[in-house]
PDB file with one MODEL, atoms N, CA, C and O in Angstrom:
MODEL        1
ATOM      1  N   UNK A   1      -8.365   3.788  18.496  1.00  0.00           N
ATOM      2  CA  UNK A   1      -7.788   2.392  18.288  1.00  0.00           C
ATOM      3  C   UNK A   1      -9.089   1.807  17.469  1.00  0.00           C
ATOM      4  O   UNK A   1     -10.248   1.788  17.881  1.00  0.00           O
ATOM      5  N   UNK A   2      -8.613   1.346  16.239  1.00  0.00           N
ATOM      6  CA  UNK A   2      -9.566   0.895  15.030  1.00  0.00           C
ATOM      7  C   UNK A   2     -10.368  -0.475  16.033  1.00  0.00           C
ATOM      8  O   UNK A   2      -9.737  -1.107  16.880  1.00  0.00           O
ATOM      9  N   UNK A   3     -11.871  -0.730  15.701  1.00  0.00           N
ATOM     10  CA  UNK A   3     -12.298  -2.074  15.789  1.00  0.00           C
ATOM     11  C   UNK A   3     -11.764  -3.177  15.058  1.00  0.00           C
ATOM     12  O   UNK A   3     -11.743  -2.983  13.842  1.00  0.00           O
ATOM     13  N   UNK A   4     -11.310  -4.322  15.462  1.00  0.00           N
ATOM     14  CA  UNK A   4     -10.841  -5.572  15.041  1.00  0.00           C
ATOM     15  C   UNK A   4     -12.076  -6.668  14.821  1.00  0.00           C
ATOM     16  O   UNK A   4     -12.877  -7.079  15.660  1.00  0.00           O
ATOM     17  N   UNK A   5     -11.956  -7.015  13.355  1.00  0.00           N
ATOM     18  CA  UNK A   5     -13.142  -7.673  12.759  1.00  0.00           C
ATOM     19  C   UNK A   5     -12.490  -9.546  13.238  1.00  0.00           C
ATOM     20  O   UNK A   5     -11.874 -10.120  12.340  1.00  0.00           O
ATOM     21  N   UNK A   6     -12.669 -10.249  14.477  1.00  0.00           N
ATOM     22  CA  UNK A   6     -12.345 -11.034  14.787  1.00  0.00           C
ATOM     23  C   UNK A   6     -12.588 -12.346  14.000  1.00  0.00           C
ATOM     24  O   UNK A   6     -11.868 -13.316  14.239  1.00  0.00           O
ATOM     25  N   UNK A   7     -13.519 -12.414  13.119  1.00  0.00           N
ATOM     26  CA  UNK A   7     -13.608 -13.234  12.155  1.00  0.00           C
ATOM     27  C   UNK A   7     -12.428 -13.511  11.242  1.00  0.00           C
ATOM     28  O   UNK A   7     -12.022 -14.649  11.001  1.00  0.00           O
ATOM     29  N   UNK A   8     -11.931 -12.455  10.775  1.00  0.00           N
ATOM     30  CA  UNK A   8     -10.524 -12.989  10.334  1.00  0.00           C
ATOM     31  C   UNK A   8      -9.495 -13.740  10.886  1.00  0.00           C
ATOM     32  O   UNK A   8      -8.517 -14.029  10.196  1.00  0.00           O
ATOM     33  N   UNK A   9      -9.595 -14.105  12.084  1.00  0.00           N
ATOM     34  CA  UNK A   9      -8.776 -14.398  12.602  1.00  0.00           C
ATOM     35  C   UNK A   9      -9.169 -15.822  13.636  1.00  0.00           C
ATOM     36  O   UNK A   9      -8.748 -16.343  14.669  1.00  0.00           O
ATOM     37  N   UNK A  10     -10.213 -16.032  12.645  1.00  0.00           N
ATOM     38  CA  UNK A  10     -10.818 -17.266  13.243  1.00  0.00           C
ATOM     39  C   UNK A  10     -10.416 -18.521  12.865  1.00  0.00           C
ATOM     40  O   UNK A  10     -10.820 -18.512  11.702  1.00  0.00           O
ATOM     41  N   UNK A  11      -9.761 -19.901  13.068  1.00  0.00           N
ATOM     42  CA  UNK A  11      -9.183 -21.158  12.811  1.00  0.00           C
ATOM     43  C   UNK A  11     -10.534 -21.686  12.131  1.00  0.00           C
ATOM     44  O   UNK A  11     -11.627 -21.832  12.676  1.00  0.00           O
ATOM     45  N   UNK A  12     -10.162 -21.948  10.739  1.00  0.00           N
ATOM     46  CA  UNK A  12     -11.607 -22.744  10.370  1.00  0.00           C
ATOM     47  C   UNK A  12     -11.282 -24.277   9.747  1.00  0.00           C
ATOM     48  O   UNK A  12     -12.141 -25.013   9.261  1.00  0.00           O
ATOM     49  N   UNK A  13     -10.061 -24.544   9.854  1.00  0.00           N
ATOM     50  CA  UNK A  13     -10.000 -25.954   9.464  1.00  0.00           C
ATOM     51  C   UNK A  13      -8.881 -26.486  10.664  1.00  0.00           C
ATOM     52  O   UNK A  13      -7.823 -25.938  10.973  1.00  0.00           O
ATOM     53  N   UNK A  14      -9.492 -27.765  11.240  1.00  0.00           N
ATOM     54  CA  UNK A  14      -8.873 -28.274  12.469  1.00  0.00           C
ATOM     55  C   UNK A  14      -7.073 -28.380  12.231  1.00  0.00           C
ATOM     56  O   UNK A  14      -6.702 -29.381  11.617  1.00  0.00           O
ATOM     57  N   UNK A  15      -6.392 -27.763  12.521  1.00  0.00           N
ATOM     58  CA  UNK A  15      -4.935 -28.367  12.783  1.00  0.00           C
ATOM     59  C   UNK A  15      -4.436 -29.566  13.344  1.00  0.00           C
ATOM     60  O   UNK A  15      -4.689 -29.978  14.476  1.00  0.00           O
ATOM     61  N   UNK A  16      -3.762 -30.070  12.552  1.00  0.00           N
ATOM     62  CA  UNK A  16      -2.998 -31.727  13.248  1.00  0.00           C
ATOM     63  C   UNK A  16      -2.323 -31.376  14.397  1.00  0.00           C
ATOM     64  O   UNK A  16      -1.242 -30.787  14.363  1.00  0.00           O
ATOM     65  N   UNK A  17      -2.823 -31.660  15.295  1.00  0.00           N
ATOM     66  CA  UNK A  17      -2.179 -31.970  16.950  1.00  0.00           C
ATOM     67  C   UNK A  17      -1.954 -33.318  17.196  1.00  0.00           C
ATOM     68  O   UNK A  17      -2.924 -34.059  17.033  1.00  0.00           O
ATOM     69  N   UNK A  18      -0.929 -33.797  17.541  1.00  0.00           N
ATOM     70  CA  UNK A  18      -0.860 -34.953  18.083  1.00  0.00           C
ATOM     71  C   UNK A  18      -0.354 -34.815  19.707  1.00  0.00           C
ATOM     72  O   UNK A  18       0.756 -34.443  20.090  1.00  0.00           O
ATOM     73  N   UNK A  19      -1.533 -35.237  20.550  1.00  0.00           N
ATOM     74  CA  UNK A  19      -0.973 -34.951  22.109  1.00  0.00           C
ATOM     75  C   UNK A  19      -0.035 -35.839  22.784  1.00  0.00           C
ATOM     76  O   UNK A  19      -0.059 -37.031  22.477  1.00  0.00           O
ATOM     77  N   UNK A  20       0.834 -35.398  23.710  1.00  0.00           N
ATOM     78  CA  UNK A  20       2.049 -36.169  23.975  1.00  0.00           C
ATOM     79  C   UNK A  20       1.627 -36.586  25.502  1.00  0.00           C
ATOM     80  O   UNK A  20       2.114 -37.534  26.118  1.00  0.00           O
ATOM     81  N   UNK A  21       0.685 -35.742  25.959  1.00  0.00           N
ATOM     82  CA  UNK A  21       0.763 -36.238  27.753  1.00  0.00           C
ATOM     83  C   UNK A  21      -1.066 -35.583  27.721  1.00  0.00           C
ATOM     84  O   UNK A  21      -1.893 -35.804  26.836  1.00  0.00           O
ATOM     85  N   UNK A  22      -1.236 -34.844  28.857  1.00  0.00           N
ATOM     86  CA  UNK A  22      -2.177 -34.094  29.381  1.00  0.00           C
ATOM     87  C   UNK A  22      -2.517 -32.583  29.164  1.00  0.00           C
ATOM     88  O   UNK A  22      -3.494 -32.017  29.655  1.00  0.00           O
ATOM     89  N   UNK A  23      -1.631 -32.046  28.409  1.00  0.00           N
ATOM     90  CA  UNK A  23      -1.829 -30.748  27.670  1.00  0.00           C
ATOM     91  C   UNK A  23      -3.275 -30.307  27.158  1.00  0.00           C
ATOM     92  O   UNK A  23      -3.833 -29.265  27.501  1.00  0.00           O
ATOM     93  N   UNK A  24      -3.601 -30.904  26.611  1.00  0.00           N
ATOM     94  CA  UNK A  24      -5.019 -30.397  25.994  1.00  0.00           C
ATOM     95  C   UNK A  24      -6.040 -30.102  27.371  1.00  0.00           C
ATOM     96  O   UNK A  24      -6.579 -29.014  27.569  1.00  0.00           O
ATOM     97  N   UNK A  25      -6.177 -31.250  28.229  1.00  0.00           N
ATOM     98  CA  UNK A  25      -7.038 -31.071  29.721  1.00  0.00           C
ATOM     99  C   UNK A  25      -6.332 -29.876  30.235  1.00  0.00           C
ATOM    100  O   UNK A  25      -6.976 -28.901  30.621  1.00  0.00           O
ATOM    101  N   UNK A  26      -4.862 -29.907  30.262  1.00  0.00           N
ATOM    102  CA  UNK A  26      -4.679 -29.211  31.525  1.00  0.00           C
ATOM    103  C   UNK A  26      -4.832 -27.242  30.791  1.00  0.00           C
ATOM    104  O   UNK A  26      -5.126 -26.226  31.420  1.00  0.00           O
ATOM    105  N   UNK A  27      -4.561 -27.370  29.616  1.00  0.00           N
ATOM    106  CA  UNK A  27      -5.010 -25.658  28.768  1.00  0.00           C
ATOM    107  C   UNK A  27      -6.312 -25.352  29.154  1.00  0.00           C
ATOM    108  O   UNK A  27      -6.648 -24.190  29.382  1.00  0.00           O
ATOM    109  N   UNK A  28      -7.505 -26.833  29.299  1.00  0.00           N
ATOM    110  CA  UNK A  28      -8.602 -26.544  29.030  1.00  0.00           C
ATOM    111  C   UNK A  28      -9.301 -26.060  30.372  1.00  0.00           C
ATOM    112  O   UNK A  28     -10.192 -25.224  30.524  1.00  0.00           O
ATOM    113  N   UNK A  29      -8.603 -26.865  31.330  1.00  0.00           N
ATOM    114  CA  UNK A  29      -9.015 -26.309  32.622  1.00  0.00           C
ATOM    115  C   UNK A  29      -8.322 -24.727  32.930  1.00  0.00           C
ATOM    116  O   UNK A  29      -8.939 -23.873  33.567  1.00  0.00           O
ATOM    117  N   UNK A  30      -7.375 -24.577  32.541  1.00  0.00           N
ATOM    118  CA  UNK A  30      -6.881 -23.197  32.999  1.00  0.00           C
ATOM    119  C   UNK A  30      -7.644 -22.254  32.180  1.00  0.00           C
ATOM    120  O   UNK A  30      -8.100 -21.322  32.843  1.00  0.00           O
ATOM    121  N   UNK A  31      -7.912 -22.228  30.940  1.00  0.00           N
ATOM    122  CA  UNK A  31      -9.140 -21.608  30.498  1.00  0.00           C
ATOM    123  C   UNK A  31     -10.070 -21.550  30.777  1.00  0.00           C
ATOM    124  O   UNK A  31     -10.563 -20.495  30.379  1.00  0.00           O
ATOM    125  N   UNK A  32     -10.935 -22.323  31.478  1.00  0.00           N
ATOM    126  CA  UNK A  32     -12.099 -22.746  32.308  1.00  0.00           C
ATOM    127  C   UNK A  32     -11.877 -21.838  33.358  1.00  0.00           C
ATOM    128  O   UNK A  32     -12.605 -20.856  33.505  1.00  0.00           O
ATOM    129  N   UNK A  33     -11.179 -22.021  33.905  1.00  0.00           N
ATOM    130  CA  UNK A  33     -10.362 -20.829  35.575  1.00  0.00           C
ATOM    131  C   UNK A  33      -9.978 -19.553  35.225  1.00  0.00           C
ATOM    132  O   UNK A  33      -9.840 -18.756  36.152  1.00  0.00           O
ATOM    133  N   UNK A  34      -9.761 -19.152  34.028  1.00  0.00           N
ATOM    134  CA  UNK A  34      -9.486 -17.872  33.418  1.00  0.00           C
ATOM    135  C   UNK A  34      -8.113 -17.608  34.041  1.00  0.00           C
ATOM    136  O   UNK A  34      -7.757 -16.535  34.527  1.00  0.00           O
ATOM    137  N   UNK A  35      -7.330 -18.828  33.955  1.00  0.00           N
ATOM    138  CA  UNK A  35      -5.822 -18.541  34.285  1.00  0.00           C
ATOM    139  C   UNK A  35      -4.809 -18.574  33.501  1.00  0.00           C
ATOM    140  O   UNK A  35      -4.659 -19.533  32.743  1.00  0.00           O
ATOM    141  N   UNK A  36      -3.861 -17.459  33.538  1.00  0.00           N
ATOM    142  CA  UNK A  36      -3.291 -17.316  32.060  1.00  0.00           C
ATOM    143  C   UNK A  36      -1.956 -18.625  31.919  1.00  0.00           C
ATOM    144  O   UNK A  36      -1.530 -19.278  32.872  1.00  0.00           O
ATOM    145  N   UNK A  37      -1.638 -18.709  30.922  1.00  0.00           N
ATOM    146  CA  UNK A  37      -0.643 -19.902  30.769  1.00  0.00           C
ATOM    147  C   UNK A  37       0.408 -19.535  30.132  1.00  0.00           C
ATOM    148  O   UNK A  37       0.174 -18.811  29.164  1.00  0.00           O
ATOM    149  N   UNK A  38       1.738 -19.836  30.382  1.00  0.00           N
ATOM    150  CA  UNK A  38       3.109 -19.549  29.690  1.00  0.00           C
ATOM    151  C   UNK A  38       3.348 -20.918  29.248  1.00  0.00           C
ATOM    152  O   UNK A  38       3.295 -21.923  29.957  1.00  0.00           O
ATOM    153  N   UNK A  39       3.725 -20.829  27.500  1.00  0.00           N
ATOM    154  CA  UNK A  39       4.275 -22.186  26.941  1.00  0.00           C
ATOM    155  C   UNK A  39       5.634 -21.955  26.639  1.00  0.00           C
ATOM    156  O   UNK A  39       5.825 -21.071  25.804  1.00  0.00           O
ATOM    157  N   UNK A  40       6.687 -22.556  27.131  1.00  0.00           N
ATOM    158  CA  UNK A  40       8.219 -22.587  26.897  1.00  0.00           C
ATOM    159  C   UNK A  40       8.800 -23.837  26.469  1.00  0.00           C
ATOM    160  O   UNK A  40       8.624 -24.938  26.991  1.00  0.00           O
ATOM    161  N   UNK A  41       9.583 -23.526  25.362  1.00  0.00           N
ATOM    162  CA  UNK A  41       9.964 -24.638  24.978  1.00  0.00           C
ATOM    163  C   UNK A  41      10.814 -24.288  23.499  1.00  0.00           C
ATOM    164  O   UNK A  41      10.362 -23.421  22.751  1.00  0.00           O
ATOM    165  N   UNK A  42      11.991 -24.987  23.175  1.00  0.00           N
ATOM    166  CA  UNK A  42      12.619 -24.811  22.137  1.00  0.00           C
ATOM    167  C   UNK A  42      11.943 -24.761  20.896  1.00  0.00           C
ATOM    168  O   UNK A  42      10.998 -25.492  20.603  1.00  0.00           O
ATOM    169  N   UNK A  43      12.681 -23.459  19.811  1.00  0.00           N
ATOM    170  CA  UNK A  43      12.017 -23.409  18.274  1.00  0.00           C
ATOM    171  C   UNK A  43      11.843 -24.890  17.662  1.00  0.00           C
ATOM    172  O   UNK A  43      12.674 -25.794  17.572  1.00  0.00           O
ATOM    173  N   UNK A  44      10.548 -24.843  17.290  1.00  0.00           N
ATOM    174  CA  UNK A  44       9.958 -26.107  16.624  1.00  0.00           C
ATOM    175  C   UNK A  44       9.494 -27.360  17.424  1.00  0.00           C
ATOM    176  O   UNK A  44       9.440 -28.530  17.044  1.00  0.00           O
ATOM    177  N   UNK A  45       9.218 -26.890  18.469  1.00  0.00           N
ATOM    178  CA  UNK A  45       8.888 -28.275  19.902  1.00  0.00           C
ATOM    179  C   UNK A  45       7.539 -28.083  19.436  1.00  0.00           C
ATOM    180  O   UNK A  45       7.173 -29.247  19.269  1.00  0.00           O
ATOM    181  N   UNK A  46       6.491 -27.282  19.097  1.00  0.00           N
ATOM    182  CA  UNK A  46       5.376 -27.700  18.771  1.00  0.00           C
ATOM    183  C   UNK A  46       4.111 -26.379  19.782  1.00  0.00           C
ATOM    184  O   UNK A  46       2.925 -26.622  20.007  1.00  0.00           O
ATOM    185  N   UNK A  47       4.670 -25.402  20.096  1.00  0.00           N
ATOM    186  CA  UNK A  47       4.104 -24.628  21.319  1.00  0.00           C
ATOM    187  C   UNK A  47       3.223 -23.901  20.143  1.00  0.00           C
ATOM    188  O   UNK A  47       2.040 -24.233  20.217  1.00  0.00           O
ATOM    189  N   UNK A  48       3.512 -22.983  19.071  1.00  0.00           N
ATOM    190  CA  UNK A  48       2.548 -22.786  18.035  1.00  0.00           C
ATOM    191  C   UNK A  48       1.365 -23.439  17.604  1.00  0.00           C
ATOM    192  O   UNK A  48       0.306 -22.878  17.320  1.00  0.00           O
ATOM    193  N   UNK A  49       1.542 -24.350  17.578  1.00  0.00           N
ATOM    194  CA  UNK A  49       0.702 -25.831  16.899  1.00  0.00           C
ATOM    195  C   UNK A  49       0.097 -26.100  17.622  1.00  0.00           C
ATOM    196  O   UNK A  49      -0.956 -26.613  17.244  1.00  0.00           O
ATOM    197  N   UNK A  50       0.328 -25.946  19.228  1.00  0.00           N
ATOM    198  CA  UNK A  50      -0.713 -26.261  20.345  1.00  0.00           C
ATOM    199  C   UNK A  50      -1.798 -25.525  20.259  1.00  0.00           C
ATOM    200  O   UNK A  50      -2.958 -25.904  20.103  1.00  0.00           O
ATOM    201  N   UNK A  51      -1.172 -23.923  20.419  1.00  0.00           N
ATOM    202  CA  UNK A  51      -1.841 -22.889  20.326  1.00  0.00           C
ATOM    203  C   UNK A  51      -3.194 -22.789  19.283  1.00  0.00           C
ATOM    204  O   UNK A  51      -4.381 -22.600  19.549  1.00  0.00           O
ATOM    205  N   UNK A  52      -2.672 -22.945  18.313  1.00  0.00           N
ATOM    206  CA  UNK A  52      -3.187 -22.963  17.318  1.00  0.00           C
ATOM    207  C   UNK A  52      -4.555 -24.085  17.399  1.00  0.00           C
ATOM    208  O   UNK A  52      -5.696 -23.626  17.461  1.00  0.00           O
ATOM    209  N   UNK A  53      -4.359 -25.272  17.392  1.00  0.00           N
ATOM    210  CA  UNK A  53      -5.437 -26.203  17.911  1.00  0.00           C
ATOM    211  C   UNK A  53      -6.622 -26.062  18.785  1.00  0.00           C
ATOM    212  O   UNK A  53      -7.815 -26.354  18.705  1.00  0.00           O
ATOM    213  N   UNK A  54      -5.543 -25.288  19.979  1.00  0.00           N
ATOM    214  CA  UNK A  54      -6.735 -25.126  21.339  1.00  0.00           C
ATOM    215  C   UNK A  54      -7.632 -23.807  20.720  1.00  0.00           C
ATOM    216  O   UNK A  54      -8.797 -23.667  21.091  1.00  0.00           O
ATOM    217  N   UNK A  55      -7.148 -23.054  19.960  1.00  0.00           N
ATOM    218  CA  UNK A  55      -7.785 -21.755  19.569  1.00  0.00           C
ATOM    219  C   UNK A  55      -9.312 -22.379  18.375  1.00  0.00           C
ATOM    220  O   UNK A  55     -10.393 -21.831  18.157  1.00  0.00           O
ATOM    221  N   UNK A  56      -8.689 -23.808  17.795  1.00  0.00           N
ATOM    222  CA  UNK A  56      -9.745 -23.973  17.045  1.00  0.00           C
ATOM    223  C   UNK A  56     -10.278 -24.895  17.904  1.00  0.00           C
ATOM    224  O   UNK A  56     -11.450 -24.531  17.804  1.00  0.00           O
ATOM    225  N   UNK A  57     -10.314 -25.892  18.739  1.00  0.00           N
ATOM    226  CA  UNK A  57     -11.126 -26.784  19.701  1.00  0.00           C
ATOM    227  C   UNK A  57     -11.715 -25.394  20.490  1.00  0.00           C
ATOM    228  O   UNK A  57     -12.862 -25.649  20.859  1.00  0.00           O
ATOM    229  N   UNK A  58     -11.390 -24.250  20.807  1.00  0.00           N
ATOM    230  CA  UNK A  58     -12.308 -23.328  21.825  1.00  0.00           C
ATOM    231  C   UNK A  58     -13.128 -22.557  20.764  1.00  0.00           C
ATOM    232  O   UNK A  58     -14.044 -21.818  21.124  1.00  0.00           O
ATOM    233  N   UNK A  59     -12.842 -22.703  19.597  1.00  0.00           N
ATOM    234  CA  UNK A  59     -14.020 -21.602  18.738  1.00  0.00           C
ATOM    235  C   UNK A  59     -13.310 -20.281  18.859  1.00  0.00           C
ATOM    236  O   UNK A  59     -14.014 -19.356  18.454  1.00  0.00           O
ATOM    237  N   UNK A  60     -11.897 -19.849  19.380  1.00  0.00           N
ATOM    238  CA  UNK A  60     -11.556 -18.577  19.631  1.00  0.00           C
ATOM    239  C   UNK A  60     -10.834 -18.182  18.593  1.00  0.00           C
ATOM    240  O   UNK A  60     -10.197 -18.968  17.892  1.00  0.00           O
ATOM    241  N   UNK A  61     -10.882 -16.805  18.395  1.00  0.00           N
ATOM    242  CA  UNK A  61      -9.622 -16.049  17.236  1.00  0.00           C
ATOM    243  C   UNK A  61      -8.404 -16.314  17.387  1.00  0.00           C
ATOM    244  O   UNK A  61      -8.269 -16.780  18.519  1.00  0.00           O
ATOM    245  N   UNK A  62      -7.499 -16.270  16.887  1.00  0.00           N
ATOM    246  CA  UNK A  62      -6.038 -16.454  17.115  1.00  0.00           C
ATOM    247  C   UNK A  62      -5.233 -15.313  16.052  1.00  0.00           C
ATOM    248  O   UNK A  62      -5.098 -15.194  14.835  1.00  0.00           O
ATOM    249  N   UNK A  63      -4.719 -14.438  17.495  1.00  0.00           N
ATOM    250  CA  UNK A  63      -3.646 -13.560  16.991  1.00  0.00           C
ATOM    251  C   UNK A  63      -2.098 -13.703  17.279  1.00  0.00           C
ATOM    252  O   UNK A  63      -1.630 -13.535  18.405  1.00  0.00           O
ATOM    253  N   UNK A  64      -1.441 -13.984  16.310  1.00  0.00           N
ATOM    254  CA  UNK A  64       0.202 -14.385  16.838  1.00  0.00           C
ATOM    255  C   UNK A  64       0.992 -13.540  16.552  1.00  0.00           C
ATOM    256  O   UNK A  64       0.798 -12.798  15.589  1.00  0.00           O
ATOM    257  N   UNK A  65       2.403 -13.430  17.564  1.00  0.00           N
ATOM    258  CA  UNK A  65       3.176 -12.345  17.309  1.00  0.00           C
ATOM    259  C   UNK A  65       4.398 -12.693  17.689  1.00  0.00           C
ATOM    260  O   UNK A  65       4.748 -13.209  18.750  1.00  0.00           O
ATOM    261  N   UNK A  66       5.199 -12.299  16.519  1.00  0.00           N
ATOM    262  CA  UNK A  66       6.491 -13.119  16.375  1.00  0.00           C
ATOM    263  C   UNK A  66       7.377 -12.867  17.522  1.00  0.00           C
ATOM    264  O   UNK A  66       7.721 -11.697  17.355  1.00  0.00           O
ATOM    265  N   UNK A  67       7.880 -13.256  18.478  1.00  0.00           N
ATOM    266  CA  UNK A  67       8.697 -12.766  19.399  1.00  0.00           C
ATOM    267  C   UNK A  67      10.038 -13.145  19.412  1.00  0.00           C
ATOM    268  O   UNK A  67      10.514 -14.138  18.863  1.00  0.00           O
ATOM    269  N   UNK A  68      10.712 -12.172  20.170  1.00  0.00           N
ATOM    270  CA  UNK A  68      12.048 -12.656  20.170  1.00  0.00           C
ATOM    271  C   UNK A  68      12.265 -12.359  21.257  1.00  0.00           C
ATOM    272  O   UNK A  68      11.392 -11.854  21.963  1.00  0.00           O
ATOM    273  N   UNK A  69      14.160 -12.722  21.910  1.00  0.00           N
ATOM    274  CA  UNK A  69      14.503 -12.663  23.390  1.00  0.00           C
ATOM    275  C   UNK A  69      14.909 -11.192  23.676  1.00  0.00           C
ATOM    276  O   UNK A  69      15.272 -11.113  24.850  1.00  0.00           O
ATOM    277  N   UNK A  70      14.961 -10.311  23.203  1.00  0.00           N
ATOM    278  CA  UNK A  70      15.193  -9.074  22.886  1.00  0.00           C
ATOM    279  C   UNK A  70      13.810  -8.078  22.914  1.00  0.00           C
ATOM    280  O   UNK A  70      13.946  -6.862  22.783  1.00  0.00           O
ATOM    281  N   UNK A  71      12.729  -8.575  23.059  1.00  0.00           N
ATOM    282  CA  UNK A  71      11.562  -8.069  22.732  1.00  0.00           C
ATOM    283  C   UNK A  71      11.059  -7.991  24.993  1.00  0.00           C
ATOM    284  O   UNK A  71      11.369  -8.650  25.985  1.00  0.00           O
ATOM    285  N   UNK A  72      10.283  -6.908  24.725  1.00  0.00           N
ATOM    286  CA  UNK A  72       9.890  -6.366  26.380  1.00  0.00           C
ATOM    287  C   UNK A  72       8.394  -6.226  26.332  1.00  0.00           C
ATOM    288  O   UNK A  72       7.720  -5.946  25.341  1.00  0.00           O
ATOM    289  N   UNK A  73       8.024  -6.438  27.422  1.00  0.00           N
ATOM    290  CA  UNK A  73       6.531  -6.182  27.848  1.00  0.00           C
ATOM    291  C   UNK A  73       5.807  -5.089  26.942  1.00  0.00           C
ATOM    292  O   UNK A  73       4.867  -5.180  26.153  1.00  0.00           O
ATOM    293  N   UNK A  74       6.601  -4.017  27.355  1.00  0.00           N
ATOM    294  CA  UNK A  74       6.395  -2.692  26.484  1.00  0.00           C
ATOM    295  C   UNK A  74       6.089  -2.640  24.654  1.00  0.00           C
ATOM    296  O   UNK A  74       5.297  -1.968  23.993  1.00  0.00           O
ATOM    297  N   UNK A  75       6.927  -3.486  24.333  1.00  0.00           N
ATOM    298  CA  UNK A  75       6.813  -3.815  22.810  1.00  0.00           C
ATOM    299  C   UNK A  75       5.549  -4.304  22.445  1.00  0.00           C
ATOM    300  O   UNK A  75       4.894  -4.000  21.447  1.00  0.00           O
ATOM    301  N   UNK A  76       5.240  -5.160  23.425  1.00  0.00           N
ATOM    302  CA  UNK A  76       3.650  -5.973  23.294  1.00  0.00           C
ATOM    303  C   UNK A  76       2.437  -4.952  23.395  1.00  0.00           C
ATOM    304  O   UNK A  76       1.551  -4.924  22.541  1.00  0.00           O
ATOM    305  N   UNK A  77       2.467  -4.017  24.634  1.00  0.00           N
ATOM    306  CA  UNK A  77       1.419  -3.462  25.051  1.00  0.00           C
ATOM    307  C   UNK A  77       1.364  -2.199  24.629  1.00  0.00           C
ATOM    308  O   UNK A  77       0.358  -1.655  24.175  1.00  0.00           O
ATOM    309  N   UNK A  78       2.926  -1.482  24.833  1.00  0.00           N
ATOM    310  CA  UNK A  78       3.038  -0.454  24.456  1.00  0.00           C
ATOM    311  C   UNK A  78       3.323   0.548  25.525  1.00  0.00           C
ATOM    312  O   UNK A  78       3.316   0.096  26.670  1.00  0.00           O
ATOM    313  N   UNK A  79       3.608   1.995  25.355  1.00  0.00           N
ATOM    314  CA  UNK A  79       4.236   2.435  26.212  1.00  0.00           C
ATOM    315  C   UNK A  79       4.355   4.515  26.135  1.00  0.00           C
ATOM    316  O   UNK A  79       4.417   5.150  25.083  1.00  0.00           O
ATOM    317  N   UNK A  80       4.355   5.053  27.379  1.00  0.00           N
ATOM    318  CA  UNK A  80       4.376   6.824  26.991  1.00  0.00           C
ATOM    319  C   UNK A  80       5.663   6.808  26.716  1.00  0.00           C
ATOM    320  O   UNK A  80       6.547   6.001  27.006  1.00  0.00           O
ATOM    321  N   UNK A  81       5.666   7.999  25.997  1.00  0.00           N
ATOM    322  CA  UNK A  81       6.923   8.355  25.362  1.00  0.00           C
ATOM    323  C   UNK A  81       6.534   9.872  25.288  1.00  0.00           C
ATOM    324  O   UNK A  81       5.417  10.228  24.913  1.00  0.00           O
ATOM    325  N   UNK A  82       7.566  10.785  25.684  1.00  0.00           N
ATOM    326  CA  UNK A  82       7.796  11.916  25.740  1.00  0.00           C
ATOM    327  C   UNK A  82       8.194  12.498  24.336  1.00  0.00           C
ATOM    328  O   UNK A  82       9.086  12.018  23.637  1.00  0.00           O
ATOM    329  N   UNK A  83       7.539  13.430  24.052  1.00  0.00           N
ATOM    330  CA  UNK A  83       8.247  13.952  22.647  1.00  0.00           C
ATOM    331  C   UNK A  83       7.713  15.716  22.879  1.00  0.00           C
ATOM    332  O   UNK A  83       7.345  16.114  23.984  1.00  0.00           O
ATOM    333  N   UNK A  84       7.747  16.390  21.960  1.00  0.00           N
ATOM    334  CA  UNK A  84       8.146  18.041  21.815  1.00  0.00           C
ATOM    335  C   UNK A  84       7.059  18.661  22.196  1.00  0.00           C
ATOM    336  O   UNK A  84       6.953  19.791  22.673  1.00  0.00           O
ATOM    337  N   UNK A  85       5.724  17.367  21.818  1.00  0.00           N
ATOM    338  CA  UNK A  85       4.360  18.265  22.627  1.00  0.00           C
ATOM    339  C   UNK A  85       3.714  17.516  23.801  1.00  0.00           C
ATOM    340  O   UNK A  85       2.488  17.411  23.770  1.00  0.00           O
ATOM    341  N   UNK A  86       4.369  16.996  24.808  1.00  0.00           N
ATOM    342  CA  UNK A  86       4.214  16.282  25.765  1.00  0.00           C
ATOM    343  C   UNK A  86       4.492  14.731  25.560  1.00  0.00           C
ATOM    344  O   UNK A  86       5.365  14.143  24.921  1.00  0.00           O
ATOM    345  N   UNK A  87       3.394  14.270  26.362  1.00  0.00           N
ATOM    346  CA  UNK A  87       3.629  12.447  26.689  1.00  0.00           C
ATOM    347  C   UNK A  87       2.612  12.232  25.586  1.00  0.00           C
ATOM    348  O   UNK A  87       1.744  13.013  25.197  1.00  0.00           O
ATOM    349  N   UNK A  88       2.866  11.150  25.213  1.00  0.00           N
ATOM    350  CA  UNK A  88       2.443  10.104  23.988  1.00  0.00           C
ATOM    351  C   UNK A  88       2.056   8.719  24.243  1.00  0.00           C
ATOM    352  O   UNK A  88       3.073   8.169  24.663  1.00  0.00           O
ATOM    353  N   UNK A  89       1.022   7.818  24.198  1.00  0.00           N
ATOM    354  CA  UNK A  89       1.091   6.511  24.321  1.00  0.00           C
ATOM    355  C   UNK A  89       1.279   6.123  22.636  1.00  0.00           C
ATOM    356  O   UNK A  89       0.822   6.699  21.649  1.00  0.00           O
ATOM    357  N   UNK A  90       2.150   4.896  22.751  1.00  0.00           N
ATOM    358  CA  UNK A  90       2.868   4.560  21.450  1.00  0.00           C
ATOM    359  C   UNK A  90       3.073   3.018  21.608  1.00  0.00           C
ATOM    360  O   UNK A  90       3.638   2.377  20.722  1.00  0.00           O
TER     361      UNK A  90
ENDMDL
END
């Protein structure tokens, strides 16, 4: 696996985000406690913008993946496949 230069994924300009509740504080608390967060909502409700805003606020790089309802966990992290030469990770 090649090394990734995280600088290219750094958010350098503050994205516009208007808080509608205490989601910023809740996310910050989860981040500080190293707890995973799942964001769920309809298309266009601001999930991606919120994550972009939090990446900027926390000074963390952000890599996004366009997902759909047919994706599985192995589509994101990989899986073992059998081929004529044996087992390989893909």
